[in-house]
C-alpha positions in Angstrom: -108.5 195.5 99.2 -110.9 193.6 100.8 -109.9 190.6 102.9 -111.8 187.2 102.9 -112.0 184.6 105.5 -112.1 180.8 104.4 -113.2 179.9 108.2 -116.2 178.2 108.3 -116.0 176.3 111.7 -119.2 174.3 113.1 -121.0 175.7 109.7 -123.3 173.0 108.6 -122.0 172.0 105.0 -124.5 170.2 102.6 -122.7 166.6 101.7 -124.8 167.3 98.2 -123.3 170.8 97.2 -119.7 170.3 98.3 -117.0 167.8 98.2 -115.4 167.2 101.7 -111.8 166.6 102.4 -109.9 165.8 105.5 -106.3 166.5 105.6 -103.4 165.8 108.0 -101.4 168.9 108.6 -97.9 169.3 110.2 -97.0 172.7 110.7 -95.6 175.3 113.0 -98.1 177.9 112.0 -101.1 178.2 113.7 -103.5 175.7 112.5 -106.3 178.3 111.1 -103.9 180.0 109.3 -102.5 176.9 107.9 -106.0 175.8 107.1 -106.9 178.9 105.2 -103.8 178.8 103.1 -105.2 175.5 101.8 -108.3 176.6 101.1 -107.3 180.2 99.6 -104.7 177.8 97.2 -107.0 175.4 95.9 -110.1 177.8 95.7 -110.2 181.5 94.9 -107.0 182.8 96.5 -103.3 183.4 95.9 -100.3 184.5 98.0 -101.7 188.4 98.5 -104.6 190.4 98.1 -106.2 190.8 94.6 -108.2 193.3 92.8 -110.2 190.9 90.9 -111.6 188.7 93.8 -115.3 189.9 94.8 -118.0 189.1 97.2 -120.0 187.0 94.6 -117.1 184.9 93.3 -115.9 184.0 96.7 -119.3 183.3 98.3 -119.8 180.8 95.1 -116.7 179.2 94.6 -114.5 179.5 97.9 -113.8 176.7 99.8 -114.5 176.5 103.6 -112.7 175.3 106.5 -115.3 173.6 107.9 -113.4 171.9 111.1 -109.9 171.7 112.7 -108.6 169.4 114.9 -105.3 169.0 116.6 -103.4 168.1 113.4 -106.3 167.6 111.1 -108.7 170.1 108.9 -111.8 169.6 107.0 -112.1 171.6 104.0 -115.4 171.5 101.8 -115.3 172.7 97.8 -118.1 173.7 96.2 -119.3 171.4 93.6 -119.4 174.5 91.3 -115.3 174.4 91.7 -115.3 171.3 89.5 -115.3 170.7 86.1 -118.8 170.0 84.0 -117.2 167.5 82.0 -118.4 164.1 83.3 -116.3 162.0 85.2 -113.0 164.5 84.8 -110.5 163.2 87.5 -107.5 164.9 86.5 -109.6 168.1 87.0 -111.0 167.0 90.4 -107.5 166.3 91.6 -106.1 169.3 90.6 -108.3 170.6 93.4 -108.4 168.3 96.1 -104.8 167.6 95.8 -103.1 169.7 93.8 -100.6 172.8 94.5 -101.4 172.4 98.5 -98.6 169.8 98.9 -96.0 172.5 97.7 -96.9 175.2 100.2 -93.7 175.6 101.9 -95.0 177.9 104.6 -97.3 174.7 106.2 -95.0 172.0 106.0 -96.3 168.3 105.7 -99.8 167.8 104.1 -101.3 164.5 103.7 -105.0 164.0 102.1 -106.7 161.2 104.2 -110.2 161.2 103.2 -112.6 162.5 100.4 -116.2 162.4 100.1 -118.2 163.1 96.9 -121.6 164.4 96.7 -124.1 162.1 94.9 -124.5 164.5 92.0 -120.9 163.8 91.0 -120.7 160.1 91.9 -123.6 159.7 89.4 -121.7 160.9 86.9 -119.3 157.7 87.1 -120.3 154.5 86.3 -118.3 152.3 88.6 -117.5 148.6 88.1 -118.9 146.6 85.2 -118.0 143.2 87.2 -117.1 143.8 90.4 -117.4 141.3 93.3 -120.3 139.5 92.0 -119.5 139.5 88.3 -116.0 138.3 89.0 -117.6 135.3 91.0 -120.1 134.3 88.0 -117.3 133.9 85.8 -115.2 131.7 88.2 -118.4 129.8 89.4 -117.3 130.6 92.9 -120.2 132.0 94.9 -118.9 132.1 98.5 -115.1 131.2 99.0 -112.4 133.7 98.8 -110.4 133.7 95.5 -107.0 132.4 95.8 -104.6 133.6 93.3 -100.8 133.7 92.2 -98.4 136.2 90.4 -96.3 134.6 87.8 -92.6 134.1 89.4 -89.9 135.1 88.7 -91.7 138.2 87.9 -89.9 138.8 84.5 -87.8 136.5 82.3 -90.1 133.5 81.8 -90.8 133.0 77.9 -94.8 132.5 76.8 -94.8 128.9 77.0 -93.2 128.6 80.6 -95.1 131.5 81.6 -98.4 129.4 80.4 -97.2 126.3 82.2 -96.8 128.2 85.2 -100.6 129.5 84.8 -101.4 126.0 84.1 -99.7 124.2 87.3 -101.5 126.6 89.3 -104.6 126.1 88.0 -104.7 122.4 88.5 -103.5 123.1 92.3 -107.0 124.9 92.5 -106.0 128.6 92.0 -108.9 130.6 91.0 -106.7 133.5 89.8 -103.3 134.6 88.3 -101.8 137.6 87.0 -99.0 139.3 85.4 -96.5 141.2 87.2 -96.9 144.9 87.1 -93.6 145.2 85.1 -94.4 143.0 82.7 -96.2 144.3 79.4 -94.8 143.7 76.1 -91.0 142.7 76.5 -88.9 140.8 73.8 -88.5 137.8 75.9 -92.5 137.5 76.7 -94.4 139.5 73.9 -98.0 140.2 75.0 -99.7 138.3 72.1 -97.8 135.0 72.4 -98.2 135.2 76.2 -101.8 136.0 76.1 -102.5 133.3 73.4 -100.7 130.4 75.6 -102.5 131.7 78.6 -105.8 131.5 76.9 -104.9 128.1 75.5 -103.7 126.8 79.3 -106.9 128.5 80.9 -109.0 126.7 78.2 -107.5 123.3 79.1 -108.3 123.7 82.8 -111.5 124.6 81.7 -112.1 121.6 79.5 -110.4 119.5 82.7 -113.5 121.1 85.1 -111.7 124.1 86.6 -112.4 127.9 85.8 -109.7 130.1 86.4 -108.6 133.9 85.5 -105.4 135.5 84.4 -104.7 139.5 84.3 -102.9 140.5 81.2 -101.1 143.5 82.1 -102.2 146.1 79.4 -100.4 149.2 81.0 -99.2 151.3 78.4 -99.6 154.8 76.7 -102.8 156.4 77.0 -103.5 156.7 73.8 -103.1 153.3 73.0 -104.4 151.6 76.1 -108.0 150.7 74.5 -106.6 149.3 71.4 -104.3 147.2 73.4 -107.1 145.9 75.7 -109.0 145.1 72.5 -106.2 143.2 70.9 -105.6 140.9 74.0 -109.6 140.2 74.4 -109.4 139.1 70.4 -106.2 137.0 71.6 -108.1 135.0 74.5 -107.5 137.2 77.5 -110.1 136.8 80.3 -109.2 140.0 82.5 -107.1 142.6 81.8 -104.6 144.7 84.1 -104.0 148.2 84.7 -101.0 149.9 86.9 -103.5 152.9 87.7 -100.8 154.9 89.4 -98.6 155.0 86.5 -101.2 155.1 84.0 -103.8 157.3 85.8 -107.4 157.0 86.7 -108.4 158.0 83.2 -106.9 154.8 81.8 -109.1 152.8 83.9 -112.3 154.7 83.5 -111.9 154.5 79.3 -111.6 150.8 79.7 -114.6 150.3 82.2 -116.9 152.7 80.2 -115.9 151.4 76.6 -118.6 148.9 75.6 -116.1 146.7 73.8 -114.5 145.7 76.8 -116.3 142.6 78.2 -113.7 141.5 80.7 -113.1 142.5 84.6 -110.1 145.2 85.2 -107.6 144.0 87.9 -106.3 147.3 89.2 -102.3 147.0 90.6 -101.3 149.9 92.7 -97.4 150.1 91.8 -95.9 153.3 93.0 -98.8 154.1 95.3 -95.9 154.1 98.0 -94.6 157.2 96.6 -97.6 159.1 97.8 -98.8 157.0 100.9 -95.9 155.9 102.8 -95.3 158.9 104.8 -98.0 159.0 107.2 -97.8 162.9 107.3 -97.3 164.1 103.5 -99.0 162.8 100.5 -102.2 160.9 99.7 -103.5 157.8 101.8 -104.5 155.0 99.8 -108.0 155.5 101.0 -109.0 158.6 98.2 -107.1 156.3 95.8 -109.7 153.3 96.4 -112.6 155.4 96.2 -111.7 157.3 93.0 -110.6 153.6 91.5 -114.0 152.1 92.4 -115.9 155.3 90.7 -113.6 154.9 87.6 -114.6 151.1 87.0 -112.0 149.0 88.4 -113.3 145.4 89.1 -110.6 144.5 91.7 -108.2 146.3 93.6 -105.0 145.8 95.6 -105.5 147.3 99.1 -102.3 145.6 101.0 -102.5 142.6 103.6 -104.5 144.1 106.4 -101.6 144.3 108.8 -99.9 141.2 107.4 -97.3 140.2 104.9 -94.5 142.5 103.3 -96.7 145.1 102.2 -99.1 146.2 104.6 -98.5 149.7 103.8 -101.0 152.1 104.8 -102.0 151.6 108.6 -105.6 152.4 107.2 -105.9 149.2 105.0 -109.1 148.2 106.8 -110.4 151.3 105.9 -109.5 150.4 102.0 -111.3 147.3 102.6 -114.6 149.0 103.5 -114.1 151.5 100.4 -114.1 148.2 98.5 -117.1 146.5 99.9 -119.5 149.5 100.9 -122.7 149.2 99.4 -124.9 151.9 101.1 -123.1 155.1 100.3 -122.2 154.5 96.9 -124.1 153.4 93.7 -121.7 151.1 92.4 -120.8 147.4 92.5 -118.6 146.2 95.0 -114.8 145.7 94.2 -113.2 142.7 94.6 -110.1 143.6 97.3 -106.8 142.0 96.6 -104.6 141.1 99.0 -101.0 140.4 98.0 -97.5 141.3 98.9 -95.6 138.6 101.0 -98.3 136.2 101.2 -98.1 132.4 102.0 -100.4 129.9 103.2 -99.4 130.5 107.2 -101.2 133.9 107.1 -103.8 133.4 104.9 -106.2 132.6 107.9 -105.4 135.9 109.7 -106.1 137.9 106.5 -109.4 136.2 106.0 -110.3 136.6 109.6 -109.7 140.2 108.8 -111.1 140.7 105.1 -114.2 138.0 105.6 -114.8 135.9 102.3 -115.2 138.6 99.8 -111.7 138.9 99.3 -108.9 137.9 96.6 -105.6 136.4 98.1 -102.6 135.9 96.0 -99.1 134.8 96.3 -96.3 135.0 94.2 -93.3 133.5 96.2 -95.7 131.5 98.4 -96.7 129.3 95.3 -93.3 129.3 93.3 -91.4 129.0 96.6 -93.1 125.8 97.7 -90.5 122.9 97.7 -92.7 120.9 95.8 -92.9 122.9 92.8 -96.0 125.4 91.3 -98.8 122.8 91.6 -98.0 121.8 95.0 -97.6 125.5 96.2 -101.0 126.0 94.7 -102.4 123.4 96.6 -101.1 124.6 99.8 -102.4 128.3 99.3 -106.0 126.5 98.4 -105.9 124.1 101.5 -105.3 127.4 103.8 -108.2 129.2 102.2 -110.4 126.3 102.5 -109.2 125.5 106.4 -110.1 129.3 107.2 -113.4 129.0 105.0 -114.1 126.0 106.8 -113.0 127.6 110.3 -110.8 124.9 110.8 -107.2 125.8 112.6 -104.6 125.6 109.9 -102.4 123.4 111.5 -105.0 121.1 112.2 -106.1 121.0 108.3 -102.6 120.4 107.5 -102.3 117.0 109.2 -104.4 115.8 106.4 -103.0 118.1 103.6 -99.5 117.1 103.1 -98.9 120.2 100.6 -100.1 122.6 102.9 -98.2 120.8 105.9 -94.6 121.1 103.7 -95.4 124.9 103.2 -96.1 125.6 107.0 -92.9 123.8 107.9 -91.2 126.0 105.5 -92.4 129.6 106.3 -94.4 128.8 109.5 -97.5 130.6 110.4 -99.2 134.1 112.0 
């Protein structure tokens, strides 16, 4: 029975013919053997020699170990290994992030990055709106977007919920959103909430201020498109999907359906189950890239090392993956920085992100001693200070709401 080697170290790999993945490997076995085990498991091999593998099959479909570092390996999978179905994300993930995590002989393993060939990228449509489209909807061409998450995250009835959104808009916020845990509970039915919020947004617009609120439609796969149509008919200006719990295909089916005419805000709840361990699982970077391919218009990326959920130390790479307009054929994605945000850290976030960012605070708005409107004003003032390159403590001297926020939470 013939033995095949998956090692092609240093060999030139045509980026248009392979999906290239970088993995971090923690193992006691030789790295060459670990790399071959991954390549075999995810392509043509198995745990023992088999009589059905021949030269032709191996050459066409066998994965190639292209590079080995101290604790990293680069593996290239032939494009032919992937489904002919257009944009088949589930099958893609089964190859690049499938059984390999269960290989007991290896130890720990993490998918750090993935590079797709142009032939596969063109099968996806990317965002309908992206940064440019969202800015156009809000009439906010240059400044960072500034938003909130309605707090408490669950429990408010529709009227009180909509009142929060209105107060936030009166304070200058451009965005608000449902919490990721809120969809259609009895205390706040989604139809009643959507209608009430739509009325609040219409009222704000009649008063000269445009605002967008993301209604969470995260539900069963076979119902999500129907629910999206319904919330649009009830006045939703943006929809939200929990991409890890709903699946990438949920984002894709919404983005590619011509009936969906509002931006898709993508939340990454549950991502920490895969991304938090720096040695095992999947980093946020491949998730970011696939969300953009599938058509997410805005995506949570962490707070760039600031705040309570900085998460993946490669947040900056996630930012770059949202904004790269050279190597991918899609509109850019609005990066969303959220999680423990308050006015005193806004400047640092914008310094790291640039102006193409959506910064949002829940407790950092609702926790202001003056209430939601004053909290929204403080956040807006912090963004204005950063946009105008004025130190926040200096700006606060002439803006009471910001000054009170800095006194309560401080700054970093």
